[in-house]
C-alpha positions as CSV (number, residue, x, y, z in Angstrom):
1,M,-19.9,68.2,43.9
2,L,-17.8,69.3,47.4
3,L,-21.0,71.5,48.9
4,R,-22.9,67.8,48.3
5,A,-19.7,65.5,49.7
6,A,-19.6,67.8,52.6
7,L,-23.5,67.8,53.5
8,L,-23.3,64.1,53.1
9,G,-20.6,64.2,55.6
10,H,-22.1,66.5,57.9
11,L,-25.4,64.7,58.2
12,A,-23.7,61.1,58.4
13,H,-21.2,62.7,61.6
14,A,-24.0,64.6,63.2
15,L,-27.6,63.1,62.5
16,V,-26.8,59.9,62.4
17,A,-25.1,59.8,65.6
18,P,-26.7,58.1,68.2
19,P,-29.5,59.9,70.2
20,R,-27.0,59.9,73.0
21,L,-25.2,62.6,71.9
22,I,-27.9,64.9,71.9
23,R,-29.9,63.8,74.6
24,P,-27.9,66.0,77.1
25,R,-29.4,69.4,74.7
26,L,-32.6,68.5,74.4
27,H,-33.3,66.6,77.3
28,L,-34.3,63.1,75.9
29,A,-36.1,60.7,77.9
30,S,-35.4,57.1,77.8
31,T,-37.2,54.6,75.3
32,T,-40.3,54.4,77.9
33,T,-43.2,56.3,77.2
34,E,-43.2,58.7,80.0
35,T,-44.7,62.0,79.8
36,K,-41.1,64.0,79.6
37,G,-39.7,61.7,76.7
38,D,-43.0,62.7,74.7
39,S,-42.9,66.2,74.7
40,T,-43.7,68.0,71.6
41,V,-40.1,69.8,71.5
42,E,-38.5,66.8,71.5
43,T,-40.6,65.5,68.7
44,L,-40.3,68.2,66.4
45,A,-36.5,67.9,66.7
46,R,-36.6,64.3,66.0
47,S,-38.6,65.2,63.1
48,V,-36.3,67.2,61.8
49,Q,-33.6,64.1,62.3
50,I,-36.0,62.1,60.4
51,G,-36.0,64.4,57.1
52,A,-32.2,65.0,57.2
53,V,-31.4,61.0,58.1
54,G,-34.6,60.0,55.7
55,G,-33.6,62.4,53.1
56,T,-30.1,61.3,53.0
57,I,-30.8,57.7,52.9
58,I,-33.6,57.9,50.0
59,A,-31.4,59.9,48.3
60,G,-28.9,57.0,48.3
61,F,-31.6,54.7,47.3
62,R,-32.5,56.6,44.1
63,K,-28.8,57.3,43.4
64,C,-28.6,53.0,43.4
65,V,-31.4,53.0,41.3
66,D,-30.2,55.2,38.5
67,T,-27.0,53.3,38.6
68,L,-28.4,50.2,38.3
69,H,-30.9,51.2,35.7
70,G,-28.5,53.3,33.4
71,D,-25.0,51.6,34.0
72,V,-26.3,47.8,34.2
73,F,-29.2,46.5,33.4
74,F,-30.3,48.7,30.3
75,K,-26.5,50.5,29.4
76,G,-26.7,52.0,26.0
77,L,-30.6,51.7,26.0
78,S,-32.7,54.7,26.1
79,F,-37.0,55.2,26.9
80,D,-37.4,56.2,23.0
81,V,-36.2,53.0,21.4
82,C,-38.6,50.2,19.9
83,A,-38.2,47.2,22.6
84,K,-36.9,45.0,20.8
85,D,-33.5,44.4,22.5
86,P,-32.9,41.1,24.7
87,K,-32.3,43.1,27.5
88,F,-36.0,44.2,28.3
89,I,-36.7,40.6,29.4
90,L,-33.1,39.6,30.7
91,G,-32.6,42.5,32.8
92,P,-35.8,41.8,35.1
93,V,-35.3,38.1,34.9
94,I,-32.0,38.7,36.6
95,G,-32.9,41.3,38.8
96,A,-35.5,39.0,39.8
97,L,-33.7,36.2,40.7
98,I,-31.3,37.9,42.6
99,V,-34.4,39.9,44.8
100,G,-36.2,36.3,45.2
101,K,-32.7,34.4,46.1
102,A,-30.8,36.5,48.5
103,L,-32.7,39.9,49.6
104,Q,-35.6,38.9,51.4
105,G,-36.8,40.4,54.8
106,G,-37.7,43.9,56.4
107,K,-41.2,45.3,57.1
108,T,-43.9,46.7,55.0
109,V,-45.0,50.4,55.6
110,A,-48.3,49.1,58.0
111,Q,-46.0,46.7,59.8
112,L,-43.2,49.8,60.6
113,K,-45.9,52.0,61.7
114,D,-47.2,49.2,64.2
115,V,-43.8,48.7,65.6
116,T,-43.2,52.6,65.5
117,L,-46.5,53.2,67.9
118,R,-44.8,50.1,70.3
119,R,-41.3,51.9,70.5
120,E,-39.6,48.7,68.9
121,P,-35.9,49.4,68.2
122,L,-35.1,48.9,64.1
123,K,-33.7,46.2,62.7
124,K,-31.2,48.2,60.3
125,R,-30.0,45.3,58.6
126,D,-33.6,43.4,57.4
127,Q,-34.6,46.9,56.1
128,A,-31.5,47.6,54.4
129,T,-31.8,44.3,52.7
130,R,-35.5,45.0,52.1
131,G,-34.2,48.3,50.4
132,A,-31.4,46.7,48.3
133,A,-34.3,44.8,46.9
134,A,-36.5,47.3,46.1
135,A,-33.4,49.1,44.5
136,L,-32.5,45.5,42.2
137,T,-36.2,45.4,41.5
138,L,-36.6,49.2,40.1
139,G,-33.2,49.0,38.9
140,S,-33.9,45.8,36.2
141,G,-37.0,47.6,35.1
142,C,-39.9,45.3,37.1
143,S,-43.1,47.5,36.6
144,L,-43.4,48.6,39.8
145,G,-43.0,52.1,41.6
146,P,-39.9,53.8,43.9
147,E,-42.5,55.2,46.3
148,G,-43.3,52.1,48.1
149,P,-39.3,51.5,49.0
150,C,-39.1,55.2,49.7
151,V,-41.8,55.2,52.1
152,E,-40.6,52.4,53.9
153,L,-37.3,53.6,54.4
154,G,-38.8,57.3,55.9
155,A,-41.2,54.9,58.0
156,A,-38.1,52.9,59.3
157,T,-35.9,56.1,60.1
158,G,-39.2,57.1,61.7
159,Q,-39.3,54.3,64.0
160,W,-35.7,54.3,64.9
161,A,-36.4,58.0,65.8
162,A,-39.7,57.0,68.1
163,S,-37.6,54.2,70.1
164,Q,-35.5,57.1,71.3
165,G,-38.2,59.0,72.7
166,G,-41.1,61.6,70.9
167,K,-44.6,60.7,70.2
168,P,-44.8,58.0,68.3
169,N,-47.5,58.8,66.1
170,A,-46.4,61.9,65.3
171,L,-43.2,60.5,64.5
172,A,-44.3,57.6,62.6
173,A,-46.3,60.4,60.2
174,A,-43.2,62.5,60.1
175,G,-41.5,59.3,58.7
176,V,-44.2,58.5,56.1
177,A,-43.8,62.4,54.8
178,A,-40.6,62.5,54.5
179,G,-40.3,59.3,52.2
180,V,-42.7,60.5,49.9
181,A,-41.3,63.7,49.9
182,A,-37.7,62.6,49.1
183,G,-38.8,60.0,46.9
184,F,-41.0,62.5,44.7
185,D,-39.9,65.7,45.5
186,A,-43.3,66.7,46.4
187,P,-43.4,67.9,49.9
188,T,-47.0,69.0,50.2
189,A,-48.3,65.7,49.0
190,A,-46.1,64.0,51.4
191,V,-47.9,65.5,54.0
192,A,-51.4,64.8,52.7
193,F,-50.4,61.3,52.3
194,A,-49.0,61.1,55.7
195,L,-52.1,62.5,57.5
196,E,-54.5,60.8,55.2
197,S,-53.5,57.3,54.9
198,D,-53.9,57.3,58.8
199,T,-56.2,59.7,59.9
200,K,-56.6,57.8,63.3
201,N,-53.6,58.9,64.6
202,A,-53.6,62.4,63.0
203,D,-53.4,65.2,65.2
204,T,-51.7,68.4,65.1
205,T,-48.8,67.1,66.4
206,A,-48.3,64.7,64.0
207,A,-49.5,67.5,61.4
208,V,-46.4,69.7,62.0
209,S,-44.1,67.2,62.2
210,A,-45.0,65.9,59.1
211,I,-44.8,69.3,57.4
212,T,-41.3,70.1,59.4
213,A,-40.0,66.1,57.9
214,A,-41.0,66.5,54.5
215,G,-39.5,69.7,54.0
216,V,-36.1,68.6,55.3
217,A,-36.1,65.4,53.2
218,S,-36.8,67.3,50.0
219,Y,-34.5,69.8,50.6
220,V,-31.7,67.5,51.6
221,S,-32.6,64.6,48.7
222,R,-32.7,67.3,46.0
223,A,-29.3,68.9,47.2
224,L,-27.6,65.6,47.4
225,L,-28.9,64.6,44.0
226,G,-28.4,67.8,42.2
227,V,-32.2,67.7,41.0
228,P,-33.3,70.9,39.0
229,S,-37.0,71.7,39.7
230,T,-39.5,70.6,37.2
231,T,-40.9,73.5,35.1
232,R,-44.0,73.3,32.9
233,K,-46.6,75.4,31.2
234,G,-49.7,76.3,33.2
235,S,-52.3,73.9,32.5
236,K,-56.2,74.3,31.8
237,G,-58.0,73.8,35.1
238,L,-61.2,74.8,37.3
239,A,-59.5,77.8,39.0
240,A,-58.4,79.3,35.3
241,V,-61.7,78.6,34.3
242,V,-63.2,80.5,37.4
243,T,-60.8,83.1,36.7
244,N,-62.2,84.1,33.6
245,W,-65.4,83.1,33.6
246,K,-68.6,85.3,33.0
247,L,-71.9,84.9,34.7
248,T,-73.7,84.5,31.2
249,D,-71.1,81.9,29.9
250,V,-71.9,78.3,31.3
251,G,-69.2,76.7,28.5
252,P,-65.7,76.6,30.1
253,L,-67.1,75.5,33.4
254,M,-69.6,72.6,31.9
255,S,-66.1,71.5,29.7
256,V,-64.4,70.8,32.7
257,A,-67.2,69.2,34.9
258,Q,-67.3,66.7,31.8
259,D,-63.7,66.2,31.8
260,V,-64.0,65.5,35.7
261,V,-66.6,62.8,35.1
262,I,-64.8,61.2,32.5
263,A,-61.5,61.2,34.0
264,S,-63.1,59.6,37.0
265,F,-64.8,56.9,35.3
266,V,-61.3,56.3,33.2
267,A,-59.5,55.9,36.6
268,A,-62.0,53.5,38.4
269,V,-61.9,51.6,35.4
270,F,-57.9,51.4,35.4
271,A,-58.3,51.3,39.0
272,K,-60.6,48.2,39.1
273,A,-58.5,46.1,36.3
274,L,-55.1,46.6,38.2
275,R,-56.8,44.8,41.6
276,T,-58.5,42.4,39.3
277,S,-55.1,41.7,37.8
278,A,-53.3,41.5,40.9
279,D,-55.7,39.0,42.4
280,L,-55.7,36.8,39.0
281,F,-51.9,36.5,39.5
282,K,-52.2,35.8,43.3
283,R,-53.7,32.8,42.3
284,A,-51.0,30.7,40.4
285,P,-49.1,28.1,42.4
286,S,-45.8,29.3,44.1
287,V,-42.5,27.5,43.6
288,N,-40.2,29.5,45.7
289,D,-39.3,33.2,45.8
290,S,-36.6,33.4,43.4
291,L,-38.9,31.6,40.6
292,D,-42.2,33.4,41.3
293,A,-40.3,36.7,41.3
294,A,-38.7,35.7,38.1
295,R,-41.7,34.4,36.4
296,A,-43.3,37.8,36.9
297,A,-40.3,39.7,35.6
298,A,-40.6,37.2,32.7
299,I,-44.1,38.6,32.0
300,T,-43.2,41.7,32.4
301,G,-40.3,41.3,29.8
302,A,-42.5,39.4,27.4
303,I,-45.3,42.1,27.6
304,T,-42.8,45.0,26.8
305,L,-41.1,42.9,23.9
306,A,-44.7,42.7,22.5
307,V,-46.0,45.9,22.3
308,G,-42.4,47.2,21.8
309,S,-42.3,50.2,24.5
310,P,-40.4,50.6,27.4
311,M,-43.1,52.3,29.0
312,I,-44.4,49.0,30.8
313,L,-41.2,49.1,32.4
314,F,-40.0,51.3,35.2
315,W,-38.1,53.9,33.8
316,H,-38.0,57.0,36.2
317,S,-40.9,59.5,35.2
318,A,-40.4,58.7,31.6
319,P,-43.6,57.0,30.7
320,F,-45.9,58.9,32.9
321,K,-44.2,62.3,30.5
322,A,-44.9,60.3,27.4
323,A,-48.4,59.2,28.4
324,L,-49.4,63.3,29.2
325,A,-47.7,64.4,26.0
326,G,-50.4,63.7,23.5
327,S,-48.5,62.2,20.8
328,L,-49.5,58.9,20.9
329,S,-53.0,57.6,19.2
330,R,-55.8,56.4,21.1
331,N,-55.4,52.7,20.2
332,R,-51.6,52.8,21.0
333,V,-52.1,54.4,24.9
334,L,-55.1,51.8,25.0
335,T,-52.8,48.7,24.1
336,L,-50.1,50.4,26.9
337,A,-52.7,50.9,29.6
338,A,-53.9,47.2,28.9
339,A,-50.5,46.2,29.0
340,K,-49.1,47.9,31.9
341,V,-52.1,46.6,33.8
342,A,-50.9,43.1,33.5
343,A,-47.2,43.4,33.9
344,T,-48.0,45.6,37.1
345,G,-50.3,43.1,38.3
346,A,-47.7,40.3,37.8
347,C,-45.2,42.1,39.7
348,V,-47.2,43.3,42.8
349,S,-48.4,39.7,43.5
350,S,-44.9,38.3,43.4
351,P,-42.0,38.9,45.9
352,L,-40.6,41.9,44.3
353,V,-40.4,45.0,46.1
354,G,-41.7,48.2,45.3
355,G,-44.8,50.3,45.0
356,L,-47.8,51.3,43.2
357,F,-48.2,55.2,43.0
358,A,-46.1,55.4,39.9
359,P,-48.0,52.5,38.0
360,T,-51.6,54.0,38.9
361,L,-50.0,57.6,37.6
362,I,-49.5,56.0,34.4
363,L,-52.3,54.0,34.1
364,G,-54.6,56.7,34.5
365,A,-52.7,59.2,32.9
366,L,-52.6,56.3,29.8
367,G,-56.4,56.0,30.1
368,G,-57.1,59.8,30.1
369,A,-54.9,60.1,27.3
370,A,-57.1,58.0,24.7
371,V,-59.7,61.1,25.4
372,S,-57.8,64.2,25.7
373,P,-54.3,65.4,27.5
374,T,-56.8,67.7,29.9
375,V,-58.6,64.2,31.2
376,A,-55.0,62.4,31.3
377,R,-54.0,64.8,34.0
378,Y,-57.4,64.5,35.7
379,A,-57.3,60.8,35.7
380,A,-53.7,59.9,36.6
381,A,-54.7,62.0,40.0
382,A,-58.3,60.2,40.6
383,C,-56.5,56.8,39.5
384,L,-53.7,57.2,42.4
385,G,-56.6,58.4,44.7
386,A,-59.3,56.0,44.1
387,F,-56.7,53.0,44.2
388,F,-55.4,54.4,47.4
389,G,-58.7,56.1,48.6
390,T,-56.2,59.4,49.4
391,P,-58.2,61.8,46.7
392,V,-56.2,64.5,48.4
393,T,-53.0,63.1,47.7
394,G,-53.9,62.2,44.5
395,A,-54.7,65.7,43.4
396,L,-51.7,67.2,45.0
397,L,-49.2,65.1,43.8
398,V,-50.3,65.6,40.3
399,A,-50.2,69.4,41.0
400,E,-46.9,69.3,42.4
401,L,-45.3,67.1,39.5
402,L,-46.5,69.7,36.9
403,K,-46.0,72.5,38.7
404,A,-50.0,73.4,38.0
405,P,-51.9,74.5,41.0
406,A,-55.1,75.1,38.7
407,L,-55.6,71.0,38.4
408,V,-55.9,70.5,42.4
409,L,-59.8,71.0,42.8
410,P,-60.8,69.3,39.4
411,S,-58.4,66.5,39.9
412,F,-59.5,66.3,43.8
413,I,-63.5,65.9,42.4
414,A,-62.2,63.3,40.0
415,A,-60.9,61.2,42.4
416,V,-63.7,61.2,44.8
417,L,-66.1,60.2,42.5
418,A,-63.4,57.8,41.2
419,R,-63.5,56.5,44.6
420,A,-67.0,56.2,45.2
421,L,-67.5,54.4,41.5
422,L,-64.4,52.1,42.7
423,Q,-66.0,50.9,46.1
424,R,-69.5,50.6,44.4
425,A,-67.8,48.1,41.7
426,E,-66.4,46.1,44.6
């Protein structure tokens, strides 16, 4: 506890300090775009700063979400209960009313990247307001994920750093990578997402900056939150099959190939279903931000009570783990998947603030679980990769979350196929 407090105090004093305090040492230039201010050394130094500051901010955000979720909105309730308590609908509605009424503002990731490239100063108050809205959205259980707000906080940190100097495109990538790394504790997938989602601005400096910021942010976030390492037994994948493969035995490879094809189809179906659901809810007449958000939250709560499971709500990593556990019947997982599609479509089309990494992972896992636990793993990665057009990120993220490197190649192939199917369907 003393170590965390000392680390937090040091970061707050040394790293959040105005850049002028470190300018003499690093020879940082002004906010203009002159060559000296764009030096690689300065850019990498600021990437470290982005990782440390972003990791600290995101750790605080995650702690705030945990507190709101466990100590305020769902106090006394556990994930394994049958969802019949009125809190499962009252929590999301109350949180949504506050979000819609008082906590609007700030910029999305795409907007933050744009202003970062133009070196515009960060509007800290607006972005803090959006972060508070996201904490309330997730803390009250609305069916969205934390990665969107985490990436926005990381990107905002990148904008803050780039307004002082360094290469803007590299620092934008560093901010995004820091957000995913601190939010998911998955630095490899974080780097992949930062580069894969903005290939036109990706270069060597951007890659090194993203790697640096992701590593620092993940370390700082884990240190402040005291998060233990995720452990999981190795899972069957293409790498494991190839290791023990005999030339005359094509059965194992055929089995993996079959699972990959099924997973890609499942992922494409649910990615398309989520987009369709969001489009349908967007057509609903708008009243005002507060009531629109409350309507989406009420739909989410009502669906949760109808199916009797908290898996429809945001509940940290519990829904994803439950979907992969293989303990639910085929009818049950398909019912939960359909319910999750509706609830997430309602939330994402409203003024509520959150991301879709977690919902797409859960949807893919639920859909795949109707076939087998192995297909569920591949489909989780493929659904995320297809939905966002980032197959490398999807494969690496699931492999990191489950500590199963053997999943990378088959998950990547499934994500590429799912993306192709989704594009064909649209």
